[in-house]
C-alpha positions, 0 to 999 in steps of 0.5 A: 605049049604057051606062046613065048616072049623074049622081053629085054630087061636091061640094067634090072636084069643085069642086076638080078644076074649078077646077084644070083651068080654071086649068091649061088654059083661057085663056078660063076663066081669067078666070072668077071663083071665085064663079061656080064655087062657086054650082054643082054638080058632078056626074060623067057615069059608068056606072050603078053606079059608086061615089062613090069611083070617080067621085072619082078624075077622072084615072083612065081605065077609065070607058070612055064615049067615045061614051056621053058625047058622046050624053049631051051632045047629049041634055042640051043639046037637052033644056035649050036656050034660044032664044038660047044656044051651045055653045062649046068650047075646042080645047086642042091647036091653035093659031090659026096652025095651017094646018089650022085656018085651013082647017077649016069649022068655026064658030069664033073665036080668043081670043089663040092658042086656038081656040073651036069653037061652035054656036048653039042656032038650029043645034042638032041632035044632028049639029051638037053632036056635030060641034062636040064633035069638032071640037076635038082636045085631050086635055082636053075644056073646053066652055061652054054660055052663054046667049047666042048667038055673033054669027057676023057679029063673031067667025067666024074672028076674034080676039075681044077682052076685052069679048066674052070677059067677056060670054061668061063673064057668061052661062055657064050650064054647064061640061063638063070632060073627066075620066077620061083623056078617056073622060067629063065633069064638069058 
C-alpha cells in the first residue's frame, strides 16, 4: 500500500465538492451550502504530492485505487460512532436495473438512484469494502452519517423526502471520487 497523505484544499476543494454534488448526486442536491462551508476539504493522495498537483482534482495519474479504499476503511473503523452508517450513491445503475433488484447488497432507492449502505453495527474492513465496491459508477459519492439506516423501513424500498432530509441533517463526512476515480476528496 502506498503511503498516504491528507492535503488541505481550502476554497479550491470546496468549489470541487459543490460542483460534484450539484452535478451528480440526487441525494446531495438537497444539502444546504452552509453545511459544506463549515467543514474542511482535503485530498487523499500519495505522500510527497504537491499542493498544486493535489488541486488538479479532475486529472488522473494518482494511481491509488486500492490504497484509498484501505484508507477509507481504516478511517471509518477508527472514527466509528455506535449509531452511524456509510451511504454510497451508485452513480451508474438505476433502481429499475434488473441486476440491482437481484443483488444482495443493502440498499435503498431515492427517485431512480440507488444507495448502498452499511451501518456501523456491521462495520468491518470487509463490509466497508463490499459496500464501496457494490456501486459501479465512475464518480464515487459517499456519506458518513451519524445515524443508522433503519433496515426495516428502507431496505430495497423507495425512501421519501423526510427520510432523505433526516440523513442530510446527520451528515458528518462526504467522500467524493477525484483524480479520474483513483482517489477521494473528503
